[in-house]
N, CA, C, O and the ligand as a Tripos MOL2 file, in Angstrom:
@<TRIPOS>MOLECULE
protein
  265   263    67     0     0
PROTEIN
NO_CHARGES

@<TRIPOS>ATOM
      1 N          -7.6950  -18.1650   -9.9170 N.3       1 MET1
      2 CA         -7.2930  -16.8630   -9.4640 C.3       1 MET1
      3 C          -6.1400  -16.9590   -8.4260 C.2       1 MET1
      4 O          -6.1510  -17.8370   -7.5630 O.2       1 MET1
      5 N          -5.3180  -16.2000   -8.5090 N.am      2 PRO2
      6 CA         -4.1720  -16.2300   -7.4720 C.3       2 PRO2
      7 C          -4.6590  -15.8380   -6.0280 C.2       2 PRO2
      8 O          -5.5710  -15.0280   -5.8610 O.2       2 PRO2
      9 N          -4.0400  -16.4190   -5.0610 N.am      3 ILE3
     10 CA         -4.1800  -16.0410   -3.5900 C.3       3 ILE3
     11 C          -3.0400  -15.2720   -3.1960 C.2       3 ILE3
     12 O          -1.9030  -15.7230   -3.3340 O.2       3 ILE3
     13 N          -3.2830  -14.0660   -2.6820 N.am      4 TYR4
     14 CA         -2.3040  -13.0980   -2.1510 C.3       4 TYR4
     15 C          -2.3210  -13.1540   -0.5780 C.2       4 TYR4
     16 O          -3.3570  -13.4280    0.0280 O.2       4 TYR4
     17 N          -1.2290  -12.9050    0.0070 N.am      5 GLU5
     18 CA         -1.0390  -12.8290    1.4400 C.3       5 GLU5
     19 C          -0.9150  -11.3420    1.7280 C.2       5 GLU5
     20 O          -0.1610  -10.6080    1.0890 O.2       5 GLU5
     21 N          -1.6990  -10.9340    2.7310 N.am      6 TYR6
     22 CA         -1.5690   -9.5390    3.1200 C.3       6 TYR6
     23 C          -1.1380   -9.6580    4.6540 C.2       6 TYR6
     24 O          -1.2550  -10.6940    5.3090 O.2       6 TYR6
     25 N          -0.6500   -8.5100    5.1100 N.am      7 GLN7
     26 CA         -0.4250   -8.1690    6.4050 C.3       7 GLN7
     27 C          -0.9930   -6.8820    6.8330 C.2       7 GLN7
     28 O          -0.8530   -5.8910    6.1170 O.2       7 GLN7
     29 N          -1.6280   -6.8290    7.9520 N.am      8 CYS8
     30 CA         -2.1970   -5.6150    8.4280 C.3       8 CYS8
     31 C          -1.2130   -4.7780    9.2000 C.2       8 CYS8
     32 O          -0.5600   -5.2840   10.1130 O.2       8 CYS8
     33 N          -1.0780   -3.4390    8.8430 N.am      9 ASN9
     34 CA         -0.0660   -2.6380    9.5030 C.3       9 ASN9
     35 C          -0.5550   -2.1690   10.8750 C.2       9 ASN9
     36 O           0.2300   -1.6620   11.6770 O.2       9 ASN9
     37 N          -1.8740   -2.3410   11.1460 N.am     10 ALA10
     38 CA         -2.4930   -1.8730   12.4040 C.3      10 ALA10
     39 C          -2.4470   -2.8920   13.4760 C.2      10 ALA10
     40 O          -2.1460   -2.5560   14.6210 O.2      10 ALA10
     41 N          -2.7380   -4.1610   13.1620 N.am     11 CYS11
     42 CA         -2.6900   -5.1570   14.1480 C.3      11 CYS11
     43 C          -1.9110   -6.3390   13.8050 C.2      11 CYS11
     44 O          -1.9800   -7.3680   14.4780 O.2      11 CYS11
     45 N          -1.1590   -6.2170   12.7610 N.am     12 GLN12
     46 CA         -0.0690   -7.3450   12.3690 C.3      12 GLN12
     47 C          -0.7590   -8.5400   11.9310 C.2      12 GLN12
     48 O          -0.0750   -9.5510   11.7670 O.2      12 GLN12
     49 N          -2.1330   -8.5900   11.6920 N.am     13 GLU13
     50 CA         -2.8560   -9.7950   11.3050 C.3      13 GLU13
     51 C          -2.3140  -10.1510   10.0130 C.2      13 GLU13
     52 O          -2.0350   -9.2620    9.2080 O.2      13 GLU13
     53 N          -2.1250  -11.4780    9.7220 N.am     14 GLU14
     54 CA         -1.8080  -11.8800    8.3550 C.3      14 GLU14
     55 C          -3.0450  -12.6790    7.8810 C.2      14 GLU14
     56 O          -3.6780  -13.4270    8.6260 O.2      14 GLU14
     57 N          -3.3350  -12.4570    6.5850 N.am     15 PHE15
     58 CA         -4.4710  -13.0450    6.0630 C.3      15 PHE15
     59 C          -4.2690  -13.2600    4.4660 C.2      15 PHE15
     60 O          -3.5040  -12.5570    3.8060 O.2      15 PHE15
     61 N          -4.9630  -14.1990    3.9840 N.am     16 GLU16
     62 CA         -4.8480  -14.4750    2.6100 C.3      16 GLU16
     63 C          -6.2170  -14.1090    1.8940 C.2      16 GLU16
     64 O          -7.3130  -14.2280    2.4430 O.2      16 GLU16
     65 N          -6.0210  -13.6550    0.6160 N.am     17 LYS17
     66 CA         -7.2650  -13.3660    0.0040 C.3      17 LYS17
     67 C          -7.1340  -13.6480   -1.5260 C.2      17 LYS17
     68 O          -6.1480  -13.2920   -2.1700 O.2      17 LYS17
     69 N          -8.0850  -14.2420   -2.0040 N.am     18 ILE18
     70 CA         -8.2690  -14.4380   -3.5340 C.3      18 ILE18
     71 C          -8.7230  -13.1210   -4.1530 C.2      18 ILE18
     72 O          -9.7950  -12.5950   -3.8560 O.2      18 ILE18
     73 N          -7.8510  -12.6130   -5.0320 N.am     19 VAL19
     74 CA         -8.1850  -11.3840   -5.6220 C.3      19 VAL19
     75 C          -7.8200  -11.5090   -7.1930 C.2      19 VAL19
     76 O          -6.9690  -12.3110   -7.5760 O.2      19 VAL19
     77 N          -8.4890  -10.7000   -8.0280 N.am     20 ARG20
     78 CA         -8.1470  -10.6040   -9.2520 C.3      20 ARG20
     79 C          -6.8670   -9.8000   -9.5540 C.2      20 ARG20
     80 O          -6.5050   -8.9160   -8.7770 O.2      20 ARG20
     81 N          -6.2490  -10.0640  -10.5570 N.am     21 LEU21
     82 CA         -4.9730   -9.3980  -10.8050 C.3      21 LEU21
     83 C          -5.1500   -7.8680  -10.8430 C.2      21 LEU21
     84 O          -4.2810   -7.1240  -10.3880 O.2      21 LEU21
     85 N          -6.2350   -7.4350  -11.3690 N.am     22 SER22
     86 CA         -6.4150   -5.9620  -11.3880 C.3      22 SER22
     87 C          -6.7330   -5.4210   -9.9710 C.2      22 SER22
     88 O          -6.6750   -4.2090   -9.7610 O.2      22 SER22
     89 N          -7.0520   -6.2520   -9.0470 N.am     23 GLU23
     90 CA         -7.2300   -5.7440   -7.6850 C.3      23 GLU23
     91 C          -6.1890   -6.0600   -6.7010 C.2      23 GLU23
     92 O          -6.3000   -5.7910   -5.5040 O.2      23 GLU23
     93 N          -5.0880   -6.6850   -7.2780 N.am     24 ALA24
     94 CA         -3.9860   -7.1490   -6.2960 C.3      24 ALA24
     95 C          -3.3700   -6.0710   -5.6660 C.2      24 ALA24
     96 O          -2.9470   -6.2350   -4.5220 O.2      24 ALA24
     97 N          -3.2490   -5.0070   -6.2160 N.am     25 ASP25
     98 CA         -2.4670   -3.8560   -5.6220 C.3      25 ASP25
     99 C          -3.5060   -2.9290   -4.8410 C.2      25 ASP25
    100 O          -3.1390   -1.8840   -4.3040 O.2      25 ASP25
    101 N          -4.7110   -3.3400   -4.8150 N.am     26 ALA26
    102 CA         -5.7010   -2.4030   -4.0970 C.3      26 ALA26
    103 C          -5.5280   -2.7660   -2.5900 C.2      26 ALA26
    104 O          -5.1060   -3.8670   -2.2360 O.2      26 ALA26
    105 N          -5.8680   -1.8050   -1.7520 N.am     27 LYS27
    106 CA         -5.8610   -2.1280   -0.3630 C.3      27 LYS27
    107 C          -7.0270   -2.9880    0.0440 C.2      27 LYS27
    108 O          -8.1940   -2.7260   -0.2460 O.2      27 LYS27
    109 N          -6.5990   -4.1150    0.7930 N.am     28 GLN28
    110 CA         -7.5940   -5.0120    1.2680 C.3      28 GLN28
    111 C          -7.8030   -4.8150    2.6860 C.2      28 GLN28
    112 O          -6.9030   -4.4980    3.4630 O.2      28 GLN28
    113 N          -9.1460   -5.0290    3.0400 N.am     29 GLU29
    114 CA         -9.4330   -4.6300    4.4690 C.3      29 GLU29
    115 C          -9.0820   -5.7670    5.3380 C.2      29 GLU29
    116 O          -9.3540   -6.9320    5.0450 O.2      29 GLU29
    117 N          -8.4590   -5.3970    6.4360 N.am     30 CYS30
    118 CA         -8.1640   -6.4870    7.4190 C.3      30 CYS30
    119 C          -9.4600   -7.1530    7.9970 C.2      30 CYS30
    120 O         -10.4100   -6.4460    8.3340 O.2      30 CYS30
    121 N          -9.4930   -8.5630    8.1130 N.am     31 PRO31
    122 CA        -10.5800   -9.1920    8.5370 C.3      31 PRO31
    123 C         -10.6610   -9.0810    9.9810 C.2      31 PRO31
    124 O         -11.6950   -9.4370   10.5470 O.2      31 PRO31
    125 N          -9.6940   -8.6310   10.6230 N.am     32 LYS32
    126 CA         -9.6810   -8.6690   12.1320 C.3      32 LYS32
    127 C         -10.0450   -7.2810   12.6530 C.2      32 LYS32
    128 O         -10.9870   -7.1900   13.4400 O.2      32 LYS32
    129 N          -9.3600   -6.1760   12.2710 N.am     33 CYS33
    130 CA         -9.6100   -4.8400   12.7430 C.3      33 CYS33
    131 C         -10.2560   -3.9990   11.7470 C.2      33 CYS33
    132 O         -10.5360   -2.8460   12.0740 O.2      33 CYS33
    133 N         -10.5640   -4.4610   10.4470 N.am     34 HIS34
    134 CA        -11.0870   -3.6360    9.4280 C.3      34 HIS34
    135 C         -10.4330   -2.5140    9.0030 C.2      34 HIS34
    136 O         -11.0090   -1.6350    8.3620 O.2      34 HIS34
    137 N          -9.1640   -2.4650    9.3350 N.am     35 SER35
    138 CA         -8.2740   -1.3420    8.8020 C.3      35 SER35
    139 C          -7.9510   -1.6160    7.3330 C.2      35 SER35
    140 O          -7.9560   -2.7450    6.8420 O.2      35 SER35
    141 N          -7.6770   -0.5110    6.6870 N.am     36 LYS36
    142 CA         -7.2690   -0.8290    5.2320 C.3      36 LYS36
    143 C          -5.7310   -0.5140    5.2180 C.2      36 LYS36
    144 O          -5.1830   -0.3470    4.1280 O.2      36 LYS36
    145 N          -5.0840   -0.4350    6.2680 N.am     37 ARG37
    146 CA         -3.7460   -0.0740    6.1900 C.3      37 ARG37
    147 C          -2.8970   -1.5040    6.1090 C.2      37 ARG37
    148 O          -2.0690   -1.8180    6.9650 O.2      37 ARG37
    149 N          -3.1980   -2.2540    5.0500 N.am     38 THR38
    150 CA         -2.6130   -3.4110    4.7450 C.3      38 THR38
    151 C          -1.4720   -3.3530    3.6930 C.2      38 THR38
    152 O          -1.3380   -2.3740    2.9590 O.2      38 THR38
    153 N          -0.7120   -4.3620    3.6480 N.am     39 ARG39
    154 CA          0.2330   -4.3840    2.5470 C.3      39 ARG39
    155 C           0.3470   -5.7800    1.9990 C.2      39 ARG39
    156 O           0.2570   -6.7560    2.7430 O.2      39 ARG39
    157 N           0.5320   -5.8770    0.7870 N.am     40 LYS40
    158 CA          0.7600   -7.3640    0.1400 C.3      40 LYS40
    159 C           2.0640   -7.9420    0.5300 C.2      40 LYS40
    160 O           3.1210   -7.3170    0.4460 O.2      40 LYS40
    161 N           1.9620   -9.0830    0.9340 N.am     41 ARG41
    162 CA          3.1830   -9.8500    1.0980 C.3      41 ARG41
    163 C           3.5980  -10.7280   -0.1860 C.2      41 ARG41
    164 O           2.7580  -11.1260   -0.9930 O.2      41 ARG41
    165 N           4.8980  -10.9770   -0.2910 N.am     42 LEU42
    166 CA          5.2800  -11.8640   -1.3230 C.3      42 LEU42
    167 C           5.0240  -13.2370   -0.8640 C.2      42 LEU42
    168 O           5.4060  -13.6500    0.2300 O.2      42 LEU42
    169 N           4.2870  -14.0250   -1.8270 N.am     43 SER43
    170 CA          3.9170  -15.3740   -1.3770 C.3      43 SER43
    171 C           4.4730  -16.3370   -2.4090 C.2      43 SER43
    172 O           4.9910  -15.9210   -3.4450 O.2      43 SER43
    173 N           4.3630  -17.6240   -2.1200 N.am     44 LYS44
    174 CA          4.7900  -18.6670   -2.9180 C.3      44 LYS44
    175 C           3.9320  -18.7640   -4.3610 C.2      44 LYS44
    176 O           4.3090  -19.4070   -5.3410 O.2      44 LYS44
    177 N           2.8340  -18.0680   -4.2800 N.am     45 VAL45
    178 CA          1.9750  -18.1210   -5.4690 C.3      45 VAL45
    179 C           2.7330  -17.6050   -6.6820 C.2      45 VAL45
    180 O           2.5720  -18.1080   -7.7930 O.2      45 VAL45
    181 N           3.6050  -16.5410   -6.4390 N.am     46 ALA46
    182 CA          4.3380  -15.8790   -7.5040 C.3      46 ALA46
    183 C           5.1960  -16.8790   -8.2180 C.2      46 ALA46
    184 O           5.3870  -16.8190   -9.4330 O.2      46 ALA46
    185 N           5.7130  -17.8040   -7.4370 N.am     47 ALA47
    186 CA          6.7060  -18.8220   -8.0080 C.3      47 ALA47
    187 C           5.8760  -19.7350   -8.8180 C.2      47 ALA47
    188 O           6.3830  -20.2170   -9.8310 O.2      47 ALA47
    189 N           4.6790  -20.0270   -8.5010 N.am     48 GLN48
    190 CA          3.8850  -20.8410   -9.3250 C.3      48 GLN48
    191 C           3.5470  -20.3230  -10.6230 C.2      48 GLN48
    192 O           3.5320  -21.0550  -11.6130 O.2      48 GLN48
    193 N           3.2700  -19.0780  -10.6690 N.am     49 LEU49
    194 CA          2.9380  -18.4570  -11.8750 C.3      49 LEU49
    195 C           4.0830  -18.4730  -12.9380 C.2      49 LEU49
    196 O           3.8200  -18.3770  -14.1370 O.2      49 LEU49
    197 N           5.2820  -18.5900  -12.4990 N.am     50 ASN50
    198 CA          6.3440  -18.5750  -13.4480 C.3      50 ASN50
    199 C           6.5400  -19.9900  -14.0500 C.2      50 ASN50
    200 O           7.1660  -20.0830  -15.1060 O.2      50 ASN50
    201 N           6.0660  -21.0490  -13.4740 N.am     51 SER51
    202 CA          6.1770  -22.3380  -14.0260 C.3      51 SER51
    203 C           4.9910  -22.9740  -14.6790 C.2      51 SER51
    204 O           4.8300  -24.1810  -14.8630 O.2      51 SER51
    205 N           4.1400  -21.9500  -15.0200 N.am     52 GLY52
    206 CA          2.9250  -22.4040  -15.6690 C.3      52 GLY52
    207 C           3.0300  -22.3230  -17.2390 C.2      52 GLY52
    208 O           1.9830  -22.1470  -17.8630 O.2      52 GLY52
    209 N           4.2160  -22.4370  -17.9170 N.am     53 GLY53
    210 CA          4.2170  -22.1370  -19.2200 C.3      53 GLY53
    211 C           4.2170  -23.4520  -20.0750 C.2      53 GLY53
    212 O           4.7610  -23.4480  -21.1790 O.2      53 GLY53
    213 N           3.6720  -24.4690  -19.6250 N.am     54 SER54
    214 CA          3.8660  -25.7540  -20.4120 C.3      54 SER54
    215 C           2.7960  -25.7680  -21.5650 C.2      54 SER54
    216 O           1.6170  -25.4500  -21.4090 O.2      54 SER54
    217 N           3.3520  -26.1670  -22.7060 N.am     55 PRO55
    218 CA          2.5040  -26.1570  -23.9750 C.3      55 PRO55
    219 C           1.2820  -27.1910  -23.7270 C.2      55 PRO55
    220 O           1.4020  -28.2110  -23.0490 O.2      55 PRO55
    221 N           0.1670  -26.8110  -24.3280 N.am     56 ALA56
    222 CA         -0.9360  -27.6510  -24.1400 C.3      56 ALA56
    223 C          -1.0420  -28.6520  -25.3920 C.2      56 ALA56
    224 O          -2.1120  -28.7150  -25.9960 O.2      56 ALA56
    225 N          -0.0240  -29.3810  -25.7640 N.am     57 SER57
    226 CA          0.0070  -30.1360  -26.9060 C.3      57 SER57
    227 C          -0.2800  -31.6310  -26.6140 C.2      57 SER57
    228 O          -0.3060  -32.4650  -27.5200 O.2      57 SER57
    229 N          -0.4920  -31.9310  -25.3240 N.am     58 ASN58
    230 CA         -0.6110  -33.3400  -24.9650 C.3      58 ASN58
    231 C          -2.0200  -33.6080  -24.7960 C.2      58 ASN58
    232 O          -2.2950  -34.6940  -24.2850 O.2      58 ASN58
    233 N          -2.9620  -32.8450  -25.1190 N.am     59 CYS59
    234 CA         -4.3880  -33.1130  -24.7650 C.3      59 CYS59
    235 C          -5.0980  -33.6130  -25.9850 C.2      59 CYS59
    236 O          -6.0650  -32.9720  -26.3980 O.2      59 CYS59
    237 N          -4.7120  -34.6770  -26.5850 N.am     60 GLY60
    238 CA         -5.4740  -35.1210  -27.6670 C.3      60 GLY60
    239 C          -6.7490  -35.8070  -27.2290 C.2      60 GLY60
    240 O          -6.8240  -36.4540  -26.1840 O.2      60 GLY60
    241 N          -7.7010  -35.6410  -28.0380 N.am     61 SER61
    242 CA         -8.8810  -36.3830  -27.6840 C.3      61 SER61
    243 C          -8.7350  -37.8740  -27.9950 C.2      61 SER61
    244 O          -8.3990  -38.3000  -29.1000 O.2      61 SER61
    245 N          -9.0050  -38.6010  -26.9720 N.am     62 GLY62
    246 CA         -8.6290  -40.0400  -27.0780 C.3      62 GLY62
    247 C          -9.3170  -40.8870  -28.0160 C.2      62 GLY62
    248 O         -10.0040  -41.8330  -27.6290 O.2      62 GLY62
    249 N          -9.1610  -40.5830  -29.2800 N.am     63 SER63
    250 CA         -9.9430  -41.3800  -30.2980 C.3      63 SER63
    251 C          -8.8550  -42.2960  -30.9960 C.2      63 SER63
    252 O          -8.5320  -42.1600  -32.1760 O.2      63 SER63
    253 N          -8.3610  -43.1790  -30.1960 N.am     64 ARG64
    254 CA         -7.1490  -43.9690  -30.8030 C.3      64 ARG64
    255 C          -7.7020  -45.4050  -30.9120 C.2      64 ARG64
    256 O          -7.8160  -46.0720  -29.8830 O.2      64 ARG64
    257 N          -8.0460  -45.9030  -32.0900 N.am     65 PHE65
    258 CA         -8.5020  -47.2220  -32.2350 C.3      65 PHE65
    259 C          -7.3860  -47.9660  -32.9530 C.2      65 PHE65
    260 O          -6.7730  -47.4760  -33.9020 O.2      65 PHE65
    261 N          -7.1460  -49.2170  -32.4340 N.am     66 SER66
    262 CA         -5.9750  -49.9930  -33.0640 C.3      66 SER66
    263 C          -6.4590  -51.4240  -33.2890 C.2      66 SER66
    264 O          -5.7060  -52.2600  -33.7880 O.2      66 SER66
    265 ZN         -5.8320   -5.4520   11.3970 Zn       67 ZN67
@<TRIPOS>BOND
     1     1     2 1
     2     2     3 1
     3     3     4 2
     4     3     5 am
     5     5     6 1
     6     6     7 1
     7     7     8 2
     8     7     9 am
     9     9    10 1
    10    10    11 1
    11    11    12 2
    12    11    13 am
    13    13    14 1
    14    14    15 1
    15    15    16 2
    16    15    17 am
    17    17    18 1
    18    18    19 1
    19    19    20 2
    20    19    21 am
    21    21    22 1
    22    22    23 1
    23    23    24 2
    24    23    25 am
    25    25    26 1
    26    26    27 1
    27    27    28 2
    28    27    29 am
    29    29    30 1
    30    30    31 1
    31    31    32 2
    32    31    33 am
    33    33    34 1
    34    34    35 1
    35    35    36 2
    36    35    37 am
    37    37    38 1
    38    38    39 1
    39    39    40 2
    40    39    41 am
    41    41    42 1
    42    42    43 1
    43    43    44 2
    44    43    45 am
    45    45    46 1
    46    46    47 1
    47    47    48 2
    48    47    49 am
    49    49    50 1
    50    50    51 1
    51    51    52 2
    52    51    53 am
    53    53    54 1
    54    54    55 1
    55    55    56 2
    56    55    57 am
    57    57    58 1
    58    58    59 1
    59    59    60 2
    60    59    61 am
    61    61    62 1
    62    62    63 1
    63    63    64 2
    64    63    65 am
    65    65    66 1
    66    66    67 1
    67    67    68 2
    68    67    69 am
    69    69    70 1
    70    70    71 1
    71    71    72 2
    72    71    73 am
    73    73    74 1
    74    74    75 1
    75    75    76 2
    76    75    77 am
    77    77    78 1
    78    78    79 1
    79    79    80 2
    80    79    81 am
    81    81    82 1
    82    82    83 1
    83    83    84 2
    84    83    85 am
    85    85    86 1
    86    86    87 1
    87    87    88 2
    88    87    89 am
    89    89    90 1
    90    90    91 1
    91    91    92 2
    92    91    93 am
    93    93    94 1
    94    94    95 1
    95    95    96 2
    96    95    97 am
    97    97    98 1
    98    98    99 1
    99    99   100 2
   100    99   101 am
   101   101   102 1
   102   102   103 1
   103   103   104 2
   104   103   105 am
   105   105   106 1
   106   106   107 1
   107   107   108 2
   108   107   109 am
   109   109   110 1
   110   110   111 1
   111   111   112 2
   112   111   113 am
   113   113   114 1
   114   114   115 1
   115   115   116 2
   116   115   117 am
   117   117   118 1
   118   118   119 1
   119   119   120 2
   120   119   121 am
   121   121   122 1
   122   122   123 1
   123   123   124 2
   124   123   125 am
   125   125   126 1
   126   126   127 1
   127   127   128 2
   128   127   129 am
   129   129   130 1
   130   130   131 1
   131   131   132 2
   132   131   133 am
   133   133   134 1
   134   134   135 1
   135   135   136 2
   136   135   137 am
   137   137   138 1
   138   138   139 1
   139   139   140 2
   140   139   141 am
   141   141   142 1
   142   142   143 1
   143   143   144 2
   144   143   145 am
   145   145   146 1
   146   146   147 1
   147   147   148 2
   148   147   149 am
   149   149   150 1
   150   150   151 1
   151   151   152 2
   152   151   153 am
   153   153   154 1
   154   154   155 1
   155   155   156 2
   156   155   157 am
   157   157   158 1
   158   158   159 1
   159   159   160 2
   160   159   161 am
   161   161   162 1
   162   162   163 1
   163   163   164 2
   164   163   165 am
   165   165   166 1
   166   166   167 1
   167   167   168 2
   168   167   169 am
   169   169   170 1
   170   170   171 1
   171   171   172 2
   172   171   173 am
   173   173   174 1
   174   174   175 1
   175   175   176 2
   176   175   177 am
   177   177   178 1
   178   178   179 1
   179   179   180 2
   180   179   181 am
   181   181   182 1
   182   182   183 1
   183   183   184 2
   184   183   185 am
   185   185   186 1
   186   186   187 1
   187   187   188 2
   188   187   189 am
   189   189   190 1
   190   190   191 1
   191   191   192 2
   192   191   193 am
   193   193   194 1
   194   194   195 1
   195   195   196 2
   196   195   197 am
   197   197   198 1
   198   198   199 1
   199   199   200 2
   200   199   201 am
   201   201   202 1
   202   202   203 1
   203   203   204 2
   204   203   205 am
   205   205   206 1
   206   206   207 1
   207   207   208 2
   208   207   209 am
   209   209   210 1
   210   210   211 1
   211   211   212 2
   212   211   213 am
   213   213   214 1
   214   214   215 1
   215   215   216 2
   216   215   217 am
   217   217   218 1
   218   218   219 1
   219   219   220 2
   220   219   221 am
   221   221   222 1
   222   222   223 1
   223   223   224 2
   224   223   225 am
   225   225   226 1
   226   226   227 1
   227   227   228 2
   228   227   229 am
   229   229   230 1
   230   230   231 1
   231   231   232 2
   232   231   233 am
   233   233   234 1
   234   234   235 1
   235   235   236 2
   236   235   237 am
   237   237   238 1
   238   238   239 1
   239   239   240 2
   240   239   241 am
   241   241   242 1
   242   242   243 1
   243   243   244 2
   244   243   245 am
   245   245   246 1
   246   246   247 1
   247   247   248 2
   248   247   249 am
   249   249   250 1
   250   250   251 1
   251   251   252 2
   252   251   253 am
   253   253   254 1
   254   254   255 1
   255   255   256 2
   256   255   257 am
   257   257   258 1
   258   258   259 1
   259   259   260 2
   260   259   261 am
   261   261   262 1
   262   262   263 1
   263   263   264 2
@<TRIPOS>SUBSTRUCTURE
     1 MET1         2 RESIDUE 1 A MET
     2 PRO2         6 RESIDUE 1 A PRO
     3 ILE3        10 RESIDUE 1 A ILE
     4 TYR4        14 RESIDUE 1 A TYR
     5 GLU5        18 RESIDUE 1 A GLU
     6 TYR6        22 RESIDUE 1 A TYR
     7 GLN7        26 RESIDUE 1 A GLN
     8 CYS8        30 RESIDUE 1 A CYS
     9 ASN9        34 RESIDUE 1 A ASN
    10 ALA10       38 RESIDUE 1 A ALA
    11 CYS11       42 RESIDUE 1 A CYS
    12 GLN12       46 RESIDUE 1 A GLN
    13 GLU13       50 RESIDUE 1 A GLU
    14 GLU14       54 RESIDUE 1 A GLU
    15 PHE15       58 RESIDUE 1 A PHE
    16 GLU16       62 RESIDUE 1 A GLU
    17 LYS17       66 RESIDUE 1 A LYS
    18 ILE18       70 RESIDUE 1 A ILE
    19 VAL19       74 RESIDUE 1 A VAL
    20 ARG20       78 RESIDUE 1 A ARG
    21 LEU21       82 RESIDUE 1 A LEU
    22 SER22       86 RESIDUE 1 A SER
    23 GLU23       90 RESIDUE 1 A GLU
    24 ALA24       94 RESIDUE 1 A ALA
    25 ASP25       98 RESIDUE 1 A ASP
    26 ALA26      102 RESIDUE 1 A ALA
    27 LYS27      106 RESIDUE 1 A LYS
    28 GLN28      110 RESIDUE 1 A GLN
    29 GLU29      114 RESIDUE 1 A GLU
    30 CYS30      118 RESIDUE 1 A CYS
    31 PRO31      122 RESIDUE 1 A PRO
    32 LYS32      126 RESIDUE 1 A LYS
    33 CYS33      130 RESIDUE 1 A CYS
    34 HIS34      134 RESIDUE 1 A HIS
    35 SER35      138 RESIDUE 1 A SER
    36 LYS36      142 RESIDUE 1 A LYS
    37 ARG37      146 RESIDUE 1 A ARG
    38 THR38      150 RESIDUE 1 A THR
    39 ARG39      154 RESIDUE 1 A ARG
    40 LYS40      158 RESIDUE 1 A LYS
    41 ARG41      162 RESIDUE 1 A ARG
    42 LEU42      166 RESIDUE 1 A LEU
    43 SER43      170 RESIDUE 1 A SER
    44 LYS44      174 RESIDUE 1 A LYS
    45 VAL45      178 RESIDUE 1 A VAL
    46 ALA46      182 RESIDUE 1 A ALA
    47 ALA47      186 RESIDUE 1 A ALA
    48 GLN48      190 RESIDUE 1 A GLN
    49 LEU49      194 RESIDUE 1 A LEU
    50 ASN50      198 RESIDUE 1 A ASN
    51 SER51      202 RESIDUE 1 A SER
    52 GLY52      206 RESIDUE 1 A GLY
    53 GLY53      210 RESIDUE 1 A GLY
    54 SER54      214 RESIDUE 1 A SER
    55 PRO55      218 RESIDUE 1 A PRO
    56 ALA56      222 RESIDUE 1 A ALA
    57 SER57      226 RESIDUE 1 A SER
    58 ASN58      230 RESIDUE 1 A ASN
    59 CYS59      234 RESIDUE 1 A CYS
    60 GLY60      238 RESIDUE 1 A GLY
    61 SER61      242 RESIDUE 1 A SER
    62 GLY62      246 RESIDUE 1 A GLY
    63 SER63      250 RESIDUE 1 A SER
    64 ARG64      254 RESIDUE 1 A ARG
    65 PHE65      258 RESIDUE 1 A PHE
    66 SER66      262 RESIDUE 1 A SER
    67 ZN67       265 GROUP 0 **** ****
């Protein structure tokens, strides 16, 4: 599951949270002041998602006898 970075608008606390994709846009509660006035920050996780398109063709079951 992806980790998103959030920043609290009330106290400027920055925190990371592992959320489902369906919950990524939901307001996350600030762990410091418990405000829900938080916003999602762009993180490096998004870049990792773009490079995850490698084909899974190299996973042969090692039954190679010679
Ligand atoms: Zn806060």
